[in-house]
DRENDO-1510 file (C-alpha; in Angstrom, 1 decimal, always signed):
<recs>
REC; n; res; u; v; w
REC; 1; MET; -93.2; -88.1; +17.7 .
REC; 2; THR; -91.6; -90.5; +14.8 .
REC; 3; SER; -88.8; -88.6; +12.6 .
REC; 4; LEU; -89.8; -88.6; +8.9 .
REC; 5; THR; -87.0; -91.3; +8.1 .
REC; 6; GLU; -88.5; -94.0; +10.1 .
REC; 7; GLN; -91.8; -93.8; +8.8 .
REC; 8; ILE; -91.3; -96.6; +6.3 .
REC; 9; PRO; -89.6; -98.9; +7.2 .
REC; 10; ALA; -87.1; -101.1; +4.7 .
REC; 11; ALA; -89.1; -104.5; +6.0 .
REC; 12; ASP; -92.6; -103.0; +4.8 .
REC; 13; LEU; -92.0; -102.7; +1.0 .
REC; 14; VAL; -92.1; -106.1; +1.6 .
REC; 15; GLY; -94.7; -106.7; +3.4 .
REC; 16; ARG; -96.5; -103.8; +1.7 .
REC; 17; GLY; -95.9; -105.7; -2.2 .
REC; 18; GLY; -92.1; -104.2; -2.6 .
REC; 19; THR; -89.8; -108.3; -3.5 .
REC; 20; LYS; -87.1; -107.9; -3.2 .
REC; 21; VAL; -85.4; -109.1; -7.1 .
REC; 22; ALA; -82.3; -108.8; -8.6 .
REC; 23; PHE; -80.3; -106.5; -10.7 .
REC; 24; GLY; -81.4; -107.6; -13.6 .
REC; 25; SER; -84.9; -107.7; -12.3 .
REC; 26; TRP; -84.2; -104.1; -10.6 .
REC; 27; THR; -83.3; -102.6; -13.6 .
REC; 28; ASP; -86.8; -103.4; -15.3 .
REC; 29; ALA; -88.4; -102.9; -12.3 .
REC; 30; VAL; -86.9; -99.2; -12.3 .
REC; 31; ARG; -87.8; -98.3; -15.6 .
REC; 32; ARG; -90.8; -99.4; -15.2 .
REC; 33; SER; -91.4; -97.6; -12.4 .
REC; 34; VAL; -89.8; -94.5; -12.6 .
REC; 35; LEU; -88.0; -93.4; -16.0 .
REC; 36; SER; -86.2; -95.1; -18.2 .
REC; 37; PHE; -82.5; -95.6; -17.3 .
REC; 38; ARG; -79.2; -96.7; -17.7 .
REC; 39; PHE; -77.5; -99.0; -14.6 .
REC; 40; ASP; -73.8; -99.9; -13.6 .
REC; 41; CYS; -73.0; -102.2; -10.7 .
REC; 42; ASP; -69.7; -102.8; -9.2 .
REC; 43; ARG; -71.1; -106.1; -7.3 .
REC; 44; PRO; -74.6; -107.4; -9.7 .
REC; 45; ARG; -74.3; -110.8; -8.3 .
REC; 46; ALA; -74.2; -109.5; -4.7 .
REC; 47; PHE; -76.9; -106.5; -5.4 .
REC; 48; ALA; -80.4; -107.4; -3.8 .
REC; 49; GLY; -82.8; -104.2; -4.2 .
REC; 50; THR; -86.5; -103.7; -3.6 .
REC; 51; ILE; -88.7; -101.3; -5.0 .
REC; 52; ARG; -93.0; -100.3; -4.5 .
REC; 53; ASN; -94.8; -98.6; -7.1 .
REC; 54; ARG; -98.1; -97.7; -7.0 .
REC; 55; SER; -100.1; -95.2; -8.8 .
REC; 56; LEU; -103.4; -92.9; -7.6 .
REC; 57; GLY; -103.8; -89.2; -10.0 .
REC; 58; GLY; -101.1; -88.9; -12.0 .
REC; 59; VAL; -99.3; -89.7; -8.8 .
REC; 60; ASN; -96.6; -92.2; -8.8 .
REC; 61; PHE; -95.9; -93.2; -5.4 .
REC; 62; VAL; -92.7; -95.0; -5.0 .
REC; 63; ASP; -90.6; -96.9; -2.6 .
REC; 64; MET; -86.6; -98.2; -3.3 .
REC; 65; ALA; -84.6; -100.4; -1.1 .
REC; 66; CYS; -81.6; -100.8; -2.5 .
REC; 67; GLU; -77.4; -101.9; -1.9 .
REC; 68; ARG; -74.8; -100.1; -4.6 .
REC; 69; HIS; -75.5; -98.9; -8.0 .
REC; 70; ALA; -75.5; -96.0; -10.7 .
REC; 71; ALA; -78.3; -94.7; -13.2 .
REC; 72; TYR; -77.9; -92.5; -16.2 .
REC; 73; ARG; -80.5; -90.8; -18.4 .
REC; 74; ASP; -78.6; -89.4; -21.6 .
REC; 75; ARG; -80.2; -88.2; -25.3 .
REC; 76; THR; -80.1; -92.0; -26.6 .
REC; 77; THR; -82.3; -92.7; -22.9 .
REC; 78; ILE; -84.8; -89.6; -23.0 .
REC; 79; SER; -87.6; -89.8; -25.5 .
REC; 80; PRO; -89.0; -86.5; -26.9 .
REC; 81; ALA; -92.0; -88.5; -27.6 .
REC; 82; GLU; -91.8; -89.5; -23.2 .
REC; 83; PRO; -94.4; -87.0; -21.4 .
REC; 84; GLY; -92.0; -84.7; -19.1 .
REC; 85; PHE; -91.8; -85.4; -15.3 .
REC; 86; TYR; -90.2; -84.4; -12.0 .
REC; 87; VAL; -88.8; -87.3; -9.9 .
REC; 88; MET; -88.6; -86.0; -6.1 .
REC; 89; THR; -87.0; -87.5; -4.0 .
REC; 90; LEU; -86.5; -88.3; -0.2 .
REC; 91; GLN; -83.5; -90.0; +1.7 .
REC; 92; LEU; -85.0; -92.3; +4.2 .
REC; 93; ALA; -80.8; -94.0; +4.3 .
REC; 94; GLY; -77.4; -94.3; +2.7 .
REC; 95; GLU; -76.2; -92.4; +0.5 .
REC; 96; LEU; -77.4; -90.8; -2.6 .
REC; 97; ARG; -75.4; -87.8; -5.4 .
REC; 98; LEU; -77.6; -86.4; -7.3 .
REC; 99; ALA; -75.9; -84.4; -10.9 .
REC; 100; GLN; -78.6; -82.4; -13.3 .
REC; 101; GLN; -78.1; -79.1; -14.7 .
REC; 102; ASP; -74.4; -78.5; -14.1 .
REC; 103; ARG; -75.3; -79.0; -10.2 .
REC; 104; VAL; -74.9; -81.7; -7.6 .
REC; 105; ALA; -77.1; -82.4; -4.5 .
REC; 106; VAL; -75.5; -85.3; -2.6 .
REC; 107; LEU; -78.6; -86.3; -0.3 .
REC; 108; LYS; -78.1; -88.0; +3.1 .
REC; 109; PRO; -81.6; -88.7; +5.2 .
REC; 110; GLY; -83.5; -86.2; +6.2 .
REC; 111; LEU; -82.8; -84.3; +2.8 .
REC; 112; PHE; -84.9; -83.5; -1.1 .
REC; 113; ALA; -84.3; -83.6; -4.2 .
REC; 114; LEU; -85.7; -83.0; -8.0 .
REC; 115; TYR; -84.5; -84.2; -10.7 .
REC; 116; ASP; -86.9; -83.2; -14.8 .
REC; 117; SER; -87.0; -86.4; -16.7 .
REC; 118; ALA; -86.2; -84.8; -20.8 .
REC; 119; GLU; -82.6; -83.8; -18.3 .
REC; 120; PRO; -79.5; -86.0; -18.4 .
REC; 121; ALA; -79.1; -86.6; -15.3 .
REC; 122; ALA; -77.0; -89.7; -13.3 .
REC; 123; LEU; -77.6; -90.8; -9.5 .
REC; 124; THR; -75.0; -92.8; -7.5 .
REC; 125; ALA; -76.9; -94.6; -4.8 .
REC; 126; SER; -74.7; -96.3; -1.7 .
REC; 127; ASP; -74.7; -99.3; +0.4 .
REC; 128; GLY; -77.8; -99.2; +2.2 .
REC; 129; TYR; -79.7; -96.9; +0.0 .
REC; 130; ARG; -83.8; -96.1; +1.0 .
REC; 131; SER; -86.2; -93.4; -1.1 .
REC; 132; THR; -89.4; -93.0; -0.8 .
REC; 133; CYS; -90.2; -90.6; -4.6 .
REC; 134; ILE; -92.8; -88.5; -6.0 .
REC; 135; ARG; -93.0; -88.8; -9.6 .
REC; 136; PHE; -95.8; -85.9; -11.3 .
REC; 137; PRO; -96.2; -84.5; -14.4 .
REC; 138; LYS; -94.0; -81.3; -14.7 .
REC; 139; ALA; -97.7; -79.2; -15.0 .
REC; 140; TRP; -98.2; -79.6; -11.3 .
REC; 141; LEU; -96.1; -76.6; -10.8 .
REC; 142; GLY; -97.9; -73.7; -13.0 .
REC; 143; PRO; -97.2; -72.9; -17.1 .
REC; 144; HIS; -93.8; -70.8; -15.1 .
REC; 145; GLN; -91.2; -73.4; -13.8 .
REC; 146; PRO; -89.5; -72.1; -11.6 .
REC; 147; THR; -85.3; -72.5; -12.2 .
REC; 148; GLY; -82.7; -74.2; -10.0 .
REC; 149; ILE; -85.1; -76.1; -8.5 .
REC; 150; THR; -83.1; -79.6; -9.6 .
REC; 151; ALA; -80.1; -81.3; -8.1 .
REC; 152; THR; -80.8; -78.9; -5.4 .
REC; 153; ALA; -80.7; -80.6; -1.5 .
REC; 154; PHE; -83.4; -79.5; +0.5 .
REC; 155; GLU; -83.3; -80.0; +4.2 .
REC; 156; CYS; -87.2; -81.1; +5.2 .
REC; 157; GLU; -87.2; -79.4; +8.5 .
REC; 158; PRO; -89.4; -78.9; +10.5 .
REC; 159; GLY; -92.4; -76.4; +8.8 .
REC; 160; LEU; -93.9; -76.6; +5.6 .
REC; 161; PRO; -91.5; -79.3; +4.8 .
REC; 162; ALA; -92.3; -82.0; +7.1 .
REC; 163; ALA; -95.2; -81.3; +7.1 .
REC; 164; VAL; -95.8; -81.6; +3.1 .
REC; 165; TRP; -94.1; -84.6; +2.5 .
REC; 166; GLY; -95.4; -86.7; +6.1 .
REC; 167; MET; -99.2; -85.6; +3.7 .
REC; 168; LEU; -97.2; -87.4; +1.3 .
REC; 169; ILE; -96.0; -90.4; +3.7 .
REC; 170; SER; -99.6; -90.8; +5.1 .
REC; 171; LEU; -100.7; -91.1; +1.2 .
REC; 172; ASN; -99.2; -93.8; +0.2 .
REC; 173; ARG; -99.5; -95.8; +2.9 .
REC; 174; ASN; -102.6; -95.6; +2.8 .
REC; 175; LEU; -103.4; -95.6; -0.5 .
REC; 176; GLU; -106.2; -98.4; -1.2 .
REC; 177; GLY; -107.6; -97.2; +1.6 .
REC; 178; LEU; -108.7; -93.5; -0.1 .
REC; 179; GLY; -111.2; -94.3; -2.2 .
REC; 180; ALA; -113.5; -92.5; -3.9 .
REC; 181; HIS; -111.8; -89.2; -2.4 .
REC; 182; GLY; -108.3; -90.8; -3.0 .
REC; 183; PRO; -107.4; -88.8; -6.1 .
REC; 184; ALA; -109.1; -85.2; -4.7 .
REC; 185; ALA; -106.5; -85.6; -2.2 .
REC; 186; VAL; -103.5; -86.7; -4.1 .
REC; 187; ARG; -104.3; -83.1; -6.0 .
REC; 188; THR; -104.9; -80.8; -2.4 .
REC; 189; VAL; -101.0; -82.8; -1.2 .
REC; 190; MET; -99.2; -82.1; -4.8 .
REC; 191; ASP; -101.0; -78.3; -4.7 .
REC; 192; LEU; -98.6; -78.3; -1.6 .
REC; 193; VAL; -95.8; -80.0; -3.0 .
REC; 194; THR; -95.9; -76.7; -5.2 .
REC; 195; THR; -96.2; -74.5; -2.3 .
REC; 196; MET; -92.9; -76.0; -0.6 .
REC; 197; LEU; -91.2; -76.0; -3.3 .
REC; 198; ARG; -91.3; -72.4; -3.8 .
REC; 199; THR; -90.7; -71.0; -0.9 .
REC; 200; GLU; -88.0; -73.4; -0.3 .
REC; 201; LEU; -86.0; -71.7; -3.9 .
REC; 202; GLY; -87.6; -68.1; -2.5 .
REC; 203; ARG; -85.2; -68.8; +0.4 .
REC; 204; ARG; -82.7; -69.5; -1.7 .
REC; 205; GLU; -82.7; -66.9; -4.3 .
REC; 206; PRO; -81.2; -64.2; -2.7 .
REC; 207; GLU; -77.8; -66.4; -1.6 .
REC; 208; ARG; -78.3; -68.1; -5.2 .
REC; 209; ARG; -77.9; -64.5; -6.7 .
REC; 210; ASP; -75.3; -63.3; -5.4 .
REC; 211; VAL; -73.6; -65.8; -5.7 .
REC; 212; LEU; -74.3; -65.6; -9.1 .
REC; 213; LEU; -74.2; -61.5; -9.5 .
REC; 214; ALA; -70.1; -62.8; -7.7 .
REC; 215; GLU; -69.5; -64.7; -10.8 .
REC; 216; ILE; -70.8; -62.8; -13.9 .
REC; 217; GLY; -68.7; -60.0; -12.0 .
REC; 218; ALA; -65.5; -62.4; -12.0 .
REC; 219; TYR; -66.3; -63.5; -15.4 .
REC; 220; ILE; -66.4; -60.0; -17.1 .
REC; 221; GLU; -63.0; -59.3; -15.6 .
REC; 222; ARG; -61.3; -61.5; -16.9 .
REC; 223; HIS; -62.4; -60.8; -19.8 .
REC; 224; LEU; -62.7; -57.3; -20.1 .
REC; 225; GLY; -60.1; -57.0; -23.1 .
REC; 226; ASP; -62.1; -59.1; -25.3 .
REC; 227; PRO; -64.4; -56.4; -28.3 .
REC; 228; GLU; -66.4; -59.5; -27.8 .
REC; 229; LEU; -67.9; -59.7; -25.0 .
REC; 230; ASP; -71.3; -58.9; -24.1 .
REC; 231; PRO; -75.0; -60.6; -22.3 .
REC; 232; THR; -75.3; -63.2; -25.2 .
REC; 233; ARG; -71.3; -64.3; -24.4 .
REC; 234; ILE; -71.8; -64.4; -20.6 .
REC; 235; ALA; -76.0; -65.8; -20.2 .
REC; 236; ALA; -74.7; -68.7; -22.4 .
REC; 237; ALA; -70.8; -68.9; -20.1 .
REC; 238; HIS; -73.6; -69.2; -16.7 .
REC; 239; PHE; -76.0; -71.3; -18.1 .
REC; 240; VAL; -78.8; -68.3; -18.3 .
REC; 241; SER; -81.0; -66.7; -20.7 .
REC; 242; PRO; -80.2; -63.3; -21.5 .
REC; 243; ARG; -83.5; -62.2; -20.2 .
REC; 244; GLN; -82.5; -63.8; -16.6 .
REC; 245; LEU; -78.8; -61.8; -17.0 .
REC; 246; HIS; -80.3; -58.6; -17.3 .
REC; 247; VAL; -83.6; -59.5; -14.4 .
REC; 248; LEU; -80.3; -60.5; -12.2 .
REC; 249; PHE; -78.5; -57.3; -13.6 .
REC; 250; GLU; -81.8; -55.1; -13.1 .
REC; 251; ARG; -81.6; -55.7; -9.7 .
REC; 252; THR; -79.1; -53.9; -8.8 .
REC; 253; GLY; -79.6; -50.9; -10.6 .
REC; 254; THR; -78.1; -51.5; -13.7 .
REC; 255; THR; -77.8; -53.5; -17.3 .
REC; 256; VAL; -74.9; -55.5; -18.0 .
REC; 257; ALA; -73.8; -53.5; -21.1 .
REC; 258; ALA; -73.2; -50.7; -18.2 .
REC; 259; ALA; -71.7; -52.4; -16.4 .
REC; 260; ILE; -68.9; -53.9; -18.5 .
REC; 261; ARG; -68.8; -50.5; -20.0 .
REC; 262; GLU; -68.1; -48.9; -16.6 .
REC; 263; ARG; -65.4; -51.3; -15.5 .
REC; 264; ARG; -63.2; -50.8; -18.8 .
REC; 265; LEU; -64.0; -47.0; -18.5 .
REC; 266; GLU; -62.4; -47.4; -14.7 .
REC; 267; ARG; -59.2; -50.1; -16.4 .
REC; 268; CYS; -59.0; -47.3; -19.0 .
REC; 269; ARG; -58.7; -43.8; -16.6 .
REC; 270; ARG; -56.1; -45.5; -14.5 .
REC; 271; ASP; -54.1; -46.8; -17.8 .
REC; 272; LEU; -54.2; -42.7; -18.8 .
REC; 273; ALA; -53.1; -41.6; -15.1 .
REC; 274; ASP; -51.0; -43.9; -14.7 .
REC; 275; PRO; -47.1; -42.3; -16.2 .
REC; 276; ALA; -44.9; -45.7; -16.6 .
REC; 277; LEU; -47.5; -45.6; -18.9 .
REC; 278; ALA; -48.0; -42.1; -20.7 .
REC; 279; GLU; -45.4; -42.3; -24.0 .
REC; 280; VAL; -48.8; -45.6; -24.9 .
REC; 281; PRO; -51.1; -44.3; -26.9 .
REC; 282; VAL; -54.3; -44.2; -26.1 .
REC; 283; ALA; -56.2; -46.0; -28.6 .
REC; 284; ALA; -54.2; -49.0; -26.9 .
REC; 285; ILE; -55.4; -48.3; -24.6 .
REC; 286; ALA; -58.7; -48.7; -25.5 .
REC; 287; ALA; -57.6; -51.1; -27.2 .
REC; 288; ARG; -56.2; -53.3; -24.1 .
REC; 289; TRP; -59.9; -52.9; -22.8 .
REC; 290; GLY; -62.1; -54.1; -25.1 .
REC; 291; PHE; -62.8; -50.7; -27.1 .
REC; 292; ARG; -63.5; -51.1; -30.5 .
REC; 293; GLY; -61.3; -47.9; -32.0 .
REC; 294; ALA; -60.5; -45.0; -30.5 .
REC; 295; SER; -63.1; -42.7; -31.8 .
REC; 296; HIS; -65.8; -45.6; -29.9 .
REC; 297; PHE; -63.0; -45.0; -27.2 .
REC; 298; GLY; -62.9; -41.1; -26.8 .
REC; 299; GLN; -66.6; -40.6; -26.9 .
REC; 300; VAL; -68.2; -42.4; -24.5 .
REC; 301; PHE; -65.1; -41.2; -22.3 .
REC; 302; LYS; -65.9; -38.5; -22.7 .
REC; 303; ARG; -69.6; -38.3; -22.2 .
REC; 304; GLU; -68.9; -40.7; -18.9 .
REC; 305; THR; -66.2; -38.4; -17.3 .
REC; 306; GLY; -66.7; -34.8; -18.9 .
REC; 307; ARG; -63.1; -35.2; -20.9 .
REC; 308; THR; -61.9; -35.8; -23.8 .
REC; 309; PRO; -58.8; -39.4; -22.9 .
REC; 310; ALA; -55.9; -36.8; -24.3 .
REC; 311; GLN; -57.3; -34.1; -21.5 .
REC; 312; TYR; -57.6; -36.9; -18.3 .
REC; 313; ARG; -54.6; -37.5; -19.3 .
REC; 314; ARG; -52.3; -34.6; -19.4 .
REC; 315; ALA; -54.1; -33.3; -15.7 .
REC; 316; ALA; -54.5; -36.5; -14.6 .
REC; 317; LEU; -50.3; -36.5; -15.1 .
REC; 318; ALA; -50.1; -33.1; -14.2 .
REC; 319; ARG; -51.0; -33.2; -10.4 .
REC; 320; LEU; -48.3; -36.1; -10.0 .
REC; 321; PRO; -45.4; -35.0; -8.0 .
REC; 322; ARG; -42.0; -34.2; -9.4 .
</recs>
């Protein structure tokens, strides 16, 4: 069976309507076919690229082959009036580095990824670059857009990804011959694209969740002494919404506030039981670990341990060998 990366040979782009062009013409063609970018090329005179763009049922099928260059989207190139698109790109040859939303995906042949037209992005293509891109409206993925979908490398492995990409490539090769059934065929395959993307993200969710929780836990530890530490600040530091943060912690059986409080109390119990800190006032220990005032600390400490801080300290120090 022919691999997906071999199903669109580079020569096929020219034979089926692609035209080899210089760098200036290439940038214009990409803007028309995909999205508006700023471009950079260290060898513009030696650059040659081929691009073919066809559209059916609201979906653009874009085949590219080119030499190394970089393309950027920022707030100056993103128009608020521009319709929202995802661009899904399958790497066929060479390498693509895709950065968006604080994530970076490095695509080699057989890997694919998406980027969002509404967010800044940076794309760097190597020499010998070749890809098939599918540009489609973001609405195809439904009203609840999946998170973590952009700049994430997925493998076009046997199973649903290979089957879906096989259908996309087959559609791409046969668009002219689909006739009146073409738009329906595109809609059917795009439904499968949605299923594939949500399935792939679902597979990664436990791993991504565990990594994010570990990062958040380390962040809380580093900032325990800051009385301003709260869920809003933690969420902003990790590029998630407060609601997403609370959902993340619900799966652990606790809340963000409870996790912060328990870590602070643990540090306070340790310091209260330390004979080297026996002369340090309780209020100073409370402040060291982010509690707002001795009275509030005393109430929280007694509610959680059943003793006042002073009672806990006396009992802990009394158990030490003399």
